[in-house]
Each structure stands twice: as C-alpha cells, then as structure tokens.
N, C-alpha and C positions, 0 to 999 in steps of 0.2 A: 513439560513444555520446554523447547529449546530456549536458552536464556535470552536470545535476541527477540524472539517472538514474544516471550513473557515481558520483556522490557517495553516492547512496543505496546502491548496491551495495557500494561501498568501506566505508561505515560498518557495514553488516551483516556483511560479511566480517571486518572488524577486530574487531567485537564478539564474534563467534563463534570466531575463530581461537584455537587452543591449548586450547580447552575439550574435555574428554572427553564422550562420550555421556552418561555418568552425571551430570556437572556440568550439561550442557544440560537433562537431564531432571528436575533437582531443583527442586521447587516452593518458592518463598520462604515460603509460608504455605498452610494448607489453603484450598482453593477458588480459589487464585491460579494463573495460568498459569506454567508453567516457561518457560525460555528456548527450549526445543525447541517448545513450544506457540506461542510468539510467532513463531518462524521459520516454522512451518507456517501460522499465520494470515496472515503477510505473503505467503508463497508462494501461498496460495489467493486472497488479495486481488489480487495482481499478475496471476496467471494468469486471474482472472476479468475483468480489464480488457481482455485481448487479444480475446475474442470481440466485445465491444462495438465496439472499433476496427475489427475485421474487417467487422462489419456496415456501418459507415460506408463502407468501401472497396467492399464487394460491392454495396451499394445505390446507390453513387455519390451519397450524400446524408448529411447529419448526422442523428443520432437524438436530439438534445437537445430538451428542453422548457424553458419558463421555470421558474425556481425559485419555489416557493411561499413565503409569508411565513414559515412555520415553518422551511423550509430556509435562508432568508436569516438568520433569527435564530440558528439553529444555527451558521451560518458565522461570524457576528460573534462568538459566544461562543468557539468553538474556534479560529478562525484569528486574528481580530483581538485577542481578549482572552486567548488561551492557556488557556481553561478547558475541560477535557474532563471532563464529568460522570462520576463513578464509578458503577459499577453498570449502565451502559448495556450491554446485550448486543451482542455482535458480530453482524453480519449472518450468517444461517444458513450461507451459502456459504463463510464464512471461519472457521467454528469448527473448531478442530483435531480430527482424528479418528485420530491416532496415526501420522502420517507420520514417518519417521525423519529426523533432522536433516540428514544428507547429502543425502537426497532433496529436502528442503525447500530447501536451498541450491542444488541443481541447478535446481529449478523457478524459484526467484528469479532466478538468472542467465539462464536461458532466457527467462523472461517479460519481464524488463527489456530484454533484447536485442530481443525481438519487439515490445515496446511502442515502442522507439526507432525501429525500421524503420517501424512502422505510423504513428507520429506524423509521421515525415518524409514518408511517402506522403500522409497526410491533409493535411498543411500544403501540399504541392504542389497538391493537388486543391482544397482549400477555403480556403486562406489561413489567416487567424486566426479562422475561424468556430468557434462553440461546437460541439464534436463530440458529446458525450454528457454525461449528468449523473452526478454521484456519487450513490450510493443514499441517503445520508442528508442531504447538503447541497445537492443540486440544482445545484451550481456547475458551470460548464464545466470539464471535466477539465484542460484545458491552461492555465488561468489561475491555478492554485493555486501555493503556494510551491515545491513540487517541480517546477514548470514542466510536468510531464506526468502527475502522479498525484494521486489524491484526497487532500484535506487531512488526514484523521486520520493518514495514514501518515507524514507528516513528524513529527508528534507521536509516533506509535508507533515510528518509527525511532529517535528520540532516547531514548524510554523503553526500547526494545529494547537500545540501546547501553548505557544505564545498568544495565538489568536484567542483561544478559549479563555485563557487567563486574563487577557486584556479586555475581553468582552464583559467580564464580571463587573458589578457595580463598585 
C-alpha cells in the first residue's frame, strides 16, 4: 500500500484501538460528532472515492475538470494555511447514519486498499494526470498531502486522532 494511505490507515487504527463501543459513541458536546461518527464519515468519504477512480479506469480517461476560483481559494485556506472553517456541513454522502464502529473500520480498510489498487492502475494508464476532483476543493485527488486522498481528510485524520484519543477515559 502507498505509504500515505498506509499512514492514514495506521493513524486511524491507532486512534481507535482499545476504545470500547461506548467510548467511541460518546459525543464531546451536544451537536458534535462522536469518534464513531468521525470513523463513519471517513469510511463514507473513502468508499465514495472508489467509484470515481473506477470511472476513470472503466472509461479509460480521467474525469477531472479545472478547479474554480472558489475551489482554489478553499484549497489555499485549508491546505496551505491550515484553516478549516467551523460549521461547514459535511458533504451529504459522508454524513454519519449510524454505522457501527467495527463496520466503519472494515469499510476504511477495504476502501483504502481499493484506492491503492486503483491509483496504481490509473498511474500506469494516465501517468501523473489529474484523475478527478475533490467535491469541495476541485484539486486533483493525487496531488494533495495524503498523496492520494482529498485534502480535508488529512486534517480530519489528525482531528480524528486527537478526538479519539481525548475521548478515552
């Protein structure tokens, strides 16, 4: 597995290891996501990337479009400056719906593995071409800090690690 995808998986596994289902489900404050919610969000985000990569392979072409000015500004704020505005709703497809933490972990593992295979396949076919866009940032998926995954998830993974760790007794 690509080292960045492996590091992502390892960080998530380490953050969640040793926590009970009750601990994972505890919300830090009203209206805030629990660690289990964050795991499900990541599972849904990662699994949502796989079909886009499959489209590139099936169509034998990339599906990327140029980023808009708004998307470029969002990228600068989040990636370059490390500012992730609070209150921004998660994309609908990534909103937690009650998946159990163990199922979320299984989806994460499976999706990261599938992404790794698909990125390798796409790299052989298209070289370093932009494959697809991140839904909020419009950036090429493979040029971001996780090397193969949309930008906010590097931030989210760090936040997940901190959140999961701080949720422990």
